[in-house]
C-alpha positions as CSV (number, residue, x, y, z in Angstrom):
1,M,20.8,-2.4,35.1
2,T,24.1,-3.6,34.2
3,L,22.6,-5.3,31.0
4,L,21.7,-1.8,29.7
5,A,25.1,-0.3,30.6
6,R,26.6,-3.0,28.6
7,L,24.2,-1.8,25.7
8,D,24.8,1.9,26.2
9,R,28.5,1.7,26.1
10,L,28.8,0.3,22.8
11,P,30.4,2.4,20.2
12,L,28.4,3.0,16.9
13,S,29.4,0.5,14.5
14,R,28.2,-1.9,11.8
15,P,25.4,-3.3,13.9
16,H,24.0,-0.2,14.7
17,Y,24.3,1.1,11.0
18,A,22.7,-2.2,10.0
19,L,19.6,-1.1,11.9
20,L,20.0,2.5,10.6
21,V,19.7,1.1,6.8
22,I,16.9,-1.4,7.9
23,G,14.7,1.4,9.5
24,G,15.8,4.0,7.1
25,L,14.5,1.8,4.0
26,G,11.3,1.5,5.9
27,Y,11.1,5.2,6.0
28,T,12.1,5.9,2.4
29,F,9.1,3.8,1.1
30,D,6.7,5.2,3.7
31,A,7.6,8.7,2.1
32,M,7.4,7.3,-1.2
33,D,4.1,6.3,-0.6
34,A,2.9,9.6,0.8
35,A,4.6,11.7,-1.4
36,I,3.4,10.0,-4.8
37,V,0.0,11.3,-3.9
38,A,0.9,15.0,-4.8
39,F,1.8,13.6,-8.2
40,L,-1.4,11.8,-8.7
41,L,-3.7,14.7,-8.0
42,P,-3.7,16.0,-11.7
43,S,-4.2,12.6,-13.2
44,A,-6.9,11.8,-10.8
45,R,-8.5,15.2,-11.7
46,Q,-8.5,14.2,-15.5
47,E,-9.1,10.5,-15.0
48,W,-12.6,11.0,-12.7
49,G,-13.1,14.7,-13.4
50,L,-12.7,15.9,-9.8
51,S,-13.2,18.9,-8.2
52,N,-10.5,20.8,-5.7
53,E,-12.7,19.5,-2.6
54,L,-12.5,15.9,-3.9
55,L,-8.8,16.1,-4.7
56,G,-8.5,17.6,-1.1
57,L,-9.9,14.5,0.3
58,I,-7.4,12.5,-1.7
59,G,-4.6,14.5,-0.4
60,S,-6.1,13.8,3.3
61,A,-6.6,10.2,2.9
62,T,-3.1,8.8,3.7
63,P,-2.8,11.1,6.5
64,F,-6.3,10.2,7.8
65,G,-5.3,6.5,7.7
66,Y,-1.9,7.3,9.2
67,L,-3.6,8.8,12.4
68,F,-5.3,5.4,12.8
69,G,-2.2,3.4,12.0
70,A,0.2,5.4,14.4
71,T,-2.0,5.2,17.2
72,I,-2.4,1.5,17.1
73,A,1.1,0.8,16.2
74,G,2.2,2.5,19.4
75,L,-0.3,0.6,21.7
76,L,0.6,-2.8,20.0
77,G,4.4,-1.8,20.0
78,D,4.4,-1.7,24.0
79,R,2.1,-4.8,24.1
80,I,3.4,-7.2,21.7
81,G,6.8,-5.9,20.9
82,R,8.3,-3.3,18.3
83,R,9.7,-5.8,15.8
84,K,6.4,-7.5,15.1
85,V,4.4,-4.2,14.7
86,M,7.1,-3.1,12.2
87,M,7.0,-6.1,10.1
88,Y,3.1,-6.3,9.8
89,A,2.9,-2.6,9.1
90,L,5.2,-3.0,6.2
91,A,3.0,-5.9,4.8
92,F,-0.2,-3.7,5.3
93,Y,0.7,-0.7,3.6
94,A,2.2,-2.4,0.4
95,V,-0.9,-4.6,-0.1
96,F,-3.4,-1.6,0.0
97,S,-0.7,0.4,-2.4
98,V,-1.5,-2.2,-4.9
99,A,-5.1,-2.0,-4.4
100,A,-4.9,1.8,-4.9
101,A,-3.0,1.3,-8.2
102,L,-5.8,-0.9,-9.3
103,A,-8.6,1.0,-8.1
104,P,-11.5,1.2,-10.7
105,N,-13.1,4.4,-9.2
106,Y,-12.6,7.3,-7.0
107,E,-14.4,5.7,-4.1
108,I,-12.3,2.6,-4.1
109,F,-9.0,4.5,-4.8
110,L,-9.7,6.8,-1.8
111,A,-10.6,4.0,0.6
112,A,-7.4,2.0,-0.4
113,R,-5.3,5.2,0.2
114,V,-6.7,5.3,3.6
115,L,-5.8,1.8,4.5
116,A,-2.5,2.3,2.7
117,G,-2.0,5.4,5.2
118,V,-2.9,3.0,8.0
119,G,0.2,0.8,7.4
120,T,2.5,3.7,6.9
121,G,1.4,5.3,9.9
122,A,2.1,2.2,12.0
123,E,5.4,1.8,10.5
124,S,6.6,5.4,10.7
125,A,5.5,5.7,14.3
126,I,7.2,2.4,15.5
127,I,10.7,2.5,13.7
128,A,12.0,5.4,15.7
129,P,11.3,4.6,19.2
130,F,12.4,0.8,18.2
131,L,15.9,1.9,17.1
132,A,16.5,4.6,19.7
133,E,16.4,1.6,22.3
134,F,19.5,0.4,20.7
135,V,21.6,3.7,20.6
136,P,24.1,5.4,23.2
137,A,23.1,8.6,24.7
138,A,25.9,10.5,23.2
139,R,24.9,9.7,19.5
140,R,21.3,9.2,20.0
141,G,20.4,12.5,18.2
142,W,22.4,11.9,15.4
143,F,21.3,8.6,14.9
144,I,17.6,9.2,14.9
145,G,17.8,12.3,12.9
146,A,19.7,10.5,10.1
147,L,17.4,7.7,10.4
148,A,14.4,10.4,9.8
149,G,16.6,11.7,6.8
150,F,15.7,8.5,5.0
151,F,12.2,10.0,4.4
152,S,13.7,12.7,2.0
153,F,15.3,9.9,-0.3
154,G,11.4,8.7,-0.5
155,F,10.2,12.2,-1.4
156,V,13.0,12.5,-4.1
157,A,12.2,9.1,-5.7
158,A,8.5,9.9,-5.7
159,A,9.4,13.0,-7.5
160,V,11.4,11.2,-10.1
161,L,8.7,8.7,-10.4
162,G,6.3,11.8,-10.6
163,R,8.2,13.1,-13.4
164,L,9.5,10.0,-15.4
165,V,6.5,7.7,-14.9
166,V,3.2,9.5,-14.3
167,P,3.4,11.6,-17.3
168,T,5.0,9.2,-19.7
169,F,2.6,6.3,-19.7
170,P,-1.2,6.2,-20.4
171,E,-1.5,4.6,-16.9
172,G,1.7,6.1,-15.4
173,W,-0.1,7.1,-12.2
174,R,-1.0,3.6,-11.5
175,I,2.3,2.1,-12.3
176,A,4.0,4.6,-9.8
177,Q,1.8,3.1,-6.8
178,L,2.8,-0.3,-7.8
179,I,6.5,0.8,-7.5
180,T,5.9,1.9,-4.0
181,A,4.6,-1.6,-3.0
182,L,8.0,-3.2,-3.8
183,P,9.3,-2.9,-0.2
184,I,7.1,-5.9,0.5
185,L,10.3,-7.8,-0.6
186,M,12.2,-6.2,2.4
187,L,10.3,-8.7,5.0
188,L,12.6,-11.4,4.0
189,W,15.5,-9.6,4.9
190,W,13.9,-8.1,8.1
191,R,12.7,-11.4,9.8
192,R,16.5,-12.6,9.7
193,S,18.3,-9.2,10.6
194,L,15.7,-7.4,13.3
195,P,16.2,-8.3,16.9
196,E,13.7,-7.3,19.3
197,S,14.5,-4.3,21.5
198,P,16.3,-5.3,24.8
199,R,14.4,-2.5,26.7
200,F,11.1,-3.7,25.8
201,L,12.3,-7.4,26.6
202,L,13.3,-6.3,30.1
203,A,10.3,-4.3,30.7
204,T,8.1,-7.3,29.8
205,G,10.1,-9.5,32.1
206,R,11.9,-11.5,29.3
207,V,15.3,-10.9,30.8
208,R,17.0,-14.1,29.1
209,E,16.0,-12.8,25.5
210,A,17.3,-9.3,26.3
211,E,20.7,-10.8,27.5
212,Q,20.9,-12.6,24.3
213,V,20.1,-9.8,22.4
214,V,22.8,-7.7,24.0
215,A,25.2,-10.4,24.1
216,D,24.8,-10.7,20.4
217,F,25.3,-7.0,19.7
218,E,28.4,-6.9,21.7
219,R,29.9,-9.9,19.8
220,R,28.9,-8.1,16.5
221,T,30.2,-4.7,17.9
222,E,33.6,-6.3,18.8
223,A,34.1,-8.2,15.6
224,A,33.2,-4.9,13.6
225,T,35.4,-2.4,15.4
226,G,38.3,-5.1,15.8
227,K,39.0,-3.8,19.6
228,P,37.9,-4.8,22.9
229,L,34.8,-3.3,24.3
230,P,34.9,-0.3,26.6
231,P,34.4,-1.3,30.2
232,V,31.0,-1.4,31.9
233,V,30.5,1.2,34.0
234,T,27.4,0.9,36.5
235,L,27.0,3.4,39.3
236,P,23.9,3.4,42.0
237,D,20.5,4.1,40.7
238,P,19.5,7.7,40.6
239,S,17.9,9.1,44.0
240,P,14.2,8.6,44.2
241,D,13.9,12.1,45.7
242,P,12.2,14.1,43.1
243,D,14.0,17.3,44.1
244,S,17.5,15.6,43.2
245,R,18.9,15.8,39.6
246,P,19.1,12.4,38.1
247,S,22.4,10.7,37.9
248,A,24.6,10.6,34.7
249,A,24.4,6.8,35.2
250,A,21.2,6.6,33.7
251,S,21.6,3.2,32.0
252,S,22.1,1.6,35.7
253,S,18.6,2.7,36.5
254,P,15.9,0.1,36.5
255,I,13.3,0.2,33.9
256,A,9.7,0.4,34.9
257,P,7.9,-2.8,34.4
258,A,5.4,-2.8,31.4
259,R,1.8,-2.1,32.3
260,G,-1.3,-3.0,30.5
261,V,-1.5,-0.2,27.9
262,G,-5.0,0.8,26.3
263,L,-6.0,4.1,24.6
264,V,-7.8,5.6,27.3
265,S,-5.1,4.3,30.2
266,A,-2.4,5.7,28.2
267,L,-3.8,9.1,27.5
268,K,-4.6,9.5,31.2
269,F,-1.0,8.6,32.1
270,L,0.3,11.2,29.3
271,W,-1.9,13.9,30.6
272,G,-1.1,13.2,34.2
273,K,1.0,15.3,36.4
274,E,4.0,13.7,35.5
275,L,4.1,13.9,32.0
276,R,1.5,16.5,30.8
277,R,4.1,19.2,30.0
278,R,6.1,17.0,27.7
279,T,2.9,15.6,26.0
280,A,1.4,19.0,25.5
281,V,4.7,20.3,23.9
282,T,5.4,17.2,21.7
283,W,1.8,17.1,20.5
284,L,1.9,20.8,19.6
285,I,5.4,20.3,17.7
286,W,4.0,17.6,15.6
287,F,0.5,19.3,14.8
288,V,2.4,22.5,13.8
289,I,5.2,20.7,11.5
290,T,2.8,18.4,9.9
291,F,0.2,20.8,9.2
292,S,2.8,23.1,7.5
293,Y,4.6,20.1,5.9
294,Y,1.4,18.4,4.1
295,G,-0.2,21.8,3.5
296,F,3.1,22.8,1.4
297,F,3.8,19.3,-0.3
298,S,0.4,18.1,-1.2
299,W,-0.4,20.8,-3.3
300,I,2.9,22.4,-4.6
301,P,2.7,20.7,-8.0
302,T,-1.1,22.1,-8.3
303,L,-0.2,25.5,-7.3
304,L,2.7,25.5,-9.7
305,V,0.5,24.4,-12.7
306,E,-1.8,27.4,-11.4
307,R,0.9,29.7,-12.0
308,G,1.0,28.9,-15.8
309,I,3.7,26.3,-16.2
310,T,2.9,22.6,-17.4
311,I,2.4,19.5,-15.0
312,T,5.6,18.1,-16.3
313,Q,7.5,21.3,-15.6
314,S,5.7,21.4,-12.1
315,F,7.2,18.0,-11.4
316,E,10.7,19.1,-12.4
317,F,10.3,22.2,-10.0
318,T,9.3,19.7,-7.3
319,I,12.3,17.4,-7.8
320,I,14.3,20.4,-6.8
321,I,12.2,21.5,-3.9
322,Y,12.4,17.8,-2.7
323,L,16.0,17.6,-3.1
324,A,16.5,20.2,-0.4
325,Q,15.2,18.0,2.1
326,V,18.3,15.9,1.9
327,P,20.7,18.6,3.6
328,G,17.6,19.7,5.8
329,Y,17.6,16.5,7.3
330,Y,21.2,15.7,7.9
331,S,22.2,19.2,8.9
332,A,19.7,19.2,11.8
333,A,20.8,15.5,12.9
334,W,24.2,17.0,13.2
335,L,23.1,20.1,15.2
336,G,20.9,18.2,17.3
337,E,24.0,16.9,19.4
338,R,25.4,20.3,19.4
339,L,22.6,22.7,20.2
340,D,20.1,20.2,21.9
341,R,17.3,18.7,20.2
342,K,14.6,21.3,21.4
343,N,16.8,24.1,20.1
344,T,17.6,22.6,16.8
345,I,13.7,22.2,16.3
346,A,13.0,25.6,17.3
347,L,15.9,26.9,14.9
348,Y,14.3,25.0,12.0
349,L,10.9,26.1,12.9
350,A,11.9,29.6,12.9
351,G,13.7,29.1,9.5
352,A,10.6,27.5,8.1
353,A,8.4,30.5,9.3
354,A,10.7,32.9,7.5
355,S,10.7,30.9,4.2
356,A,7.1,30.2,4.3
357,Y,6.3,34.3,4.5
358,W,8.9,34.8,1.8
359,L,7.1,32.3,-0.3
360,S,3.6,34.0,0.4
361,Q,5.0,37.2,-1.2
362,L,6.0,35.5,-4.6
363,S,4.2,35.0,-7.8
364,D,7.1,33.7,-10.3
365,P,7.3,29.9,-10.8
366,V,11.1,30.0,-10.5
367,A,11.2,32.4,-7.4
368,I,8.6,30.2,-5.9
369,T,10.7,27.1,-6.4
370,V,13.7,28.6,-4.9
371,A,11.7,29.6,-1.6
372,G,9.9,26.4,-1.7
373,A,13.2,24.6,-1.5
374,V,14.4,26.7,1.4
375,L,11.2,25.9,3.1
376,S,11.5,22.3,2.3
377,F,15.0,22.4,4.0
378,F,13.7,23.9,7.2
379,L,10.6,22.0,7.4
380,N,12.6,18.6,7.1
381,G,15.2,19.6,9.5
382,T,12.4,20.0,12.1
383,Y,11.2,16.5,11.4
384,A,14.7,15.1,12.0
385,G,14.6,16.9,15.4
386,V,11.2,15.9,16.2
387,Y,11.6,12.3,15.5
388,S,14.9,12.3,17.7
389,Y,13.0,14.2,20.6
390,T,9.9,12.3,20.7
391,P,11.1,8.8,21.7
392,E,13.4,10.2,24.5
393,V,10.5,12.0,26.6
394,F,8.5,8.8,27.4
395,P,9.4,6.0,29.8
396,T,10.0,2.7,27.9
397,W,6.6,1.0,28.9
398,I,4.9,3.6,27.0
399,R,7.4,5.1,24.7
400,A,5.9,3.4,21.5
401,T,2.4,4.5,22.6
402,G,3.7,8.1,23.3
403,M,5.5,8.3,19.8
404,G,2.3,6.6,17.9
405,I,-0.3,9.2,19.7
406,S,2.1,12.2,19.1
407,S,2.5,11.2,15.6
408,A,-1.0,10.5,15.0
409,V,-1.7,14.0,16.4
410,G,0.2,15.4,14.2
411,R,-1.8,13.9,11.5
412,I,-4.7,15.7,12.4
413,G,-2.8,18.6,10.9
414,S,-1.8,16.8,7.8
415,I,-5.6,15.9,7.5
416,L,-6.8,19.3,8.0
417,A,-4.1,21.1,5.8
418,P,-5.1,19.9,2.2
419,L,-8.7,20.4,2.9
420,I,-8.3,24.0,4.2
421,I,-6.0,24.7,1.3
422,G,-8.6,23.0,-1.1
423,M,-11.4,25.0,0.2
424,F,-9.8,28.4,0.8
425,A,-7.1,28.8,-2.0
426,G,-9.6,30.4,-4.2
427,T,-10.5,33.1,-1.5
428,L,-7.1,33.4,0.4
429,G,-5.1,32.9,-2.7
430,F,-1.4,31.9,-2.9
431,A,-0.2,34.5,-0.4
432,G,-2.9,33.9,2.3
433,V,-2.3,30.0,2.3
434,F,1.4,30.4,3.1
435,G,0.6,33.5,5.5
436,L,-1.3,31.0,7.6
437,T,1.3,28.5,7.8
438,T,3.8,31.3,8.8
439,A,1.6,32.0,11.8
440,V,1.3,28.3,12.7
441,L,5.0,28.0,12.6
442,V,5.5,31.0,14.7
443,V,3.3,29.4,17.4
444,G,5.5,26.4,17.4
445,V,8.6,28.2,17.6
446,L,7.7,29.9,20.7
447,C,6.3,26.7,22.5
448,T,9.2,24.8,21.8
449,V,11.7,27.5,23.2
450,V,9.6,28.1,26.5
451,F,8.3,24.5,27.3
452,G,10.4,22.1,25.6
453,L,12.9,19.7,27.4
454,A,16.5,19.6,27.0
455,T,17.6,15.8,26.1
456,A,20.9,15.7,24.4
457,G,23.7,13.5,26.2
458,R,20.9,12.0,28.7
459,S,20.2,8.4,28.5
460,L,16.6,7.1,28.1
461,E,16.8,6.1,31.8
462,E,17.8,9.2,33.1
463,L,15.0,11.0,31.2
464,A,12.0,8.9,31.9
465,E,13.1,5.9,34.3
466,P,11.4,5.7,36.7
467,S,8.7,8.1,35.8
468,G,7.9,10.9,38.1
469,R,11.3,12.7,37.9
470,P,10.8,16.5,37.0
471,D,11.4,18.1,33.6
472,R,14.6,19.6,33.5
């Protein structure tokens, strides 16, 4: 379609970077909300006299809510639009972050953390597929990887709050949660600045609105670059013959019309003959990385305390570990365009597996911190790859749903990991916990290398429109 060819030929410029910042700030505060829990656990233990098992429930509360939020956001994003879901989700999680901060007892605190997780899950699941639909194929891997990199800023900010706010004030853990609710103010900016995805508009028959969005994007891009726009290249639609390789002119191929997306029909399609391989690989990667990530980050301050250092020192060490996320994300975003997304994911999963094994052999707090920083680098680099990869492998009409459910499946891992570590840390020990993480990561590496889909340099339409083309 010429309209998409017009959009895809635009060079990255200020309008794209504005979307990057808008979506990135959403991810920053999502990460703050999720990461702050690790710094609340010691205070929650003291406040309510909690056991390790009850602390594990707190660690699993946000990802439990995330599971439902991500699933709902995907379904709604393909029905009512990406933009609306993104804004409603932001407001929802901010409200319940405030509720958690004011909770008078453990039960209300736990419930509020679950509901805050619904909001963060919804927002996190919708941002990447939403913004991926604006970016040309040649730069999409870098762009979405860089977008995911904003998570690292949220984790670093949470670590700073954990160090400077939580131990400093008598109710510091409550104040820290109130700070994570501040992004509610971003809604005023988002309402004016966020356009709806033209691909979603086309899929739902709203051609005139899609034309307006693309025309505005062209106008702003030309003003930002100060140069004439590249010519529009439209080639014939790719052959419908399933044995032929899709044409490089993917942006000219038609978008499949939107269908009524429900959870049952979505699962049936995702696990149908056309997409089951992509779905299986994507779900596995999400589970592996999220299990490992939350198993590590939810408990690292507590585990460090058990190694004989103070809570304040453990928070300082954790800041170092969180800072390693930043180069992890952005190095993977850079490599994703050069090695392909699936190879980048496999490389960083392998690095995470080696780091987790190294960590399992250590007992000195400083050595644990160094190894933890290396593990943090690779785990978060994997996330940069998977956030780029997932929106690419599903058709437009089910892209948000595919991303949402994949992310939700990952959150099953994030629910299980804190609970498993909470229950078995005493019997398995430090080495056993991270030995288990190593085994999970190795499975992810093997499946990604063998079954993953190459996506670099291929437009969204070439990869998935119309559905039914074989994986390449």
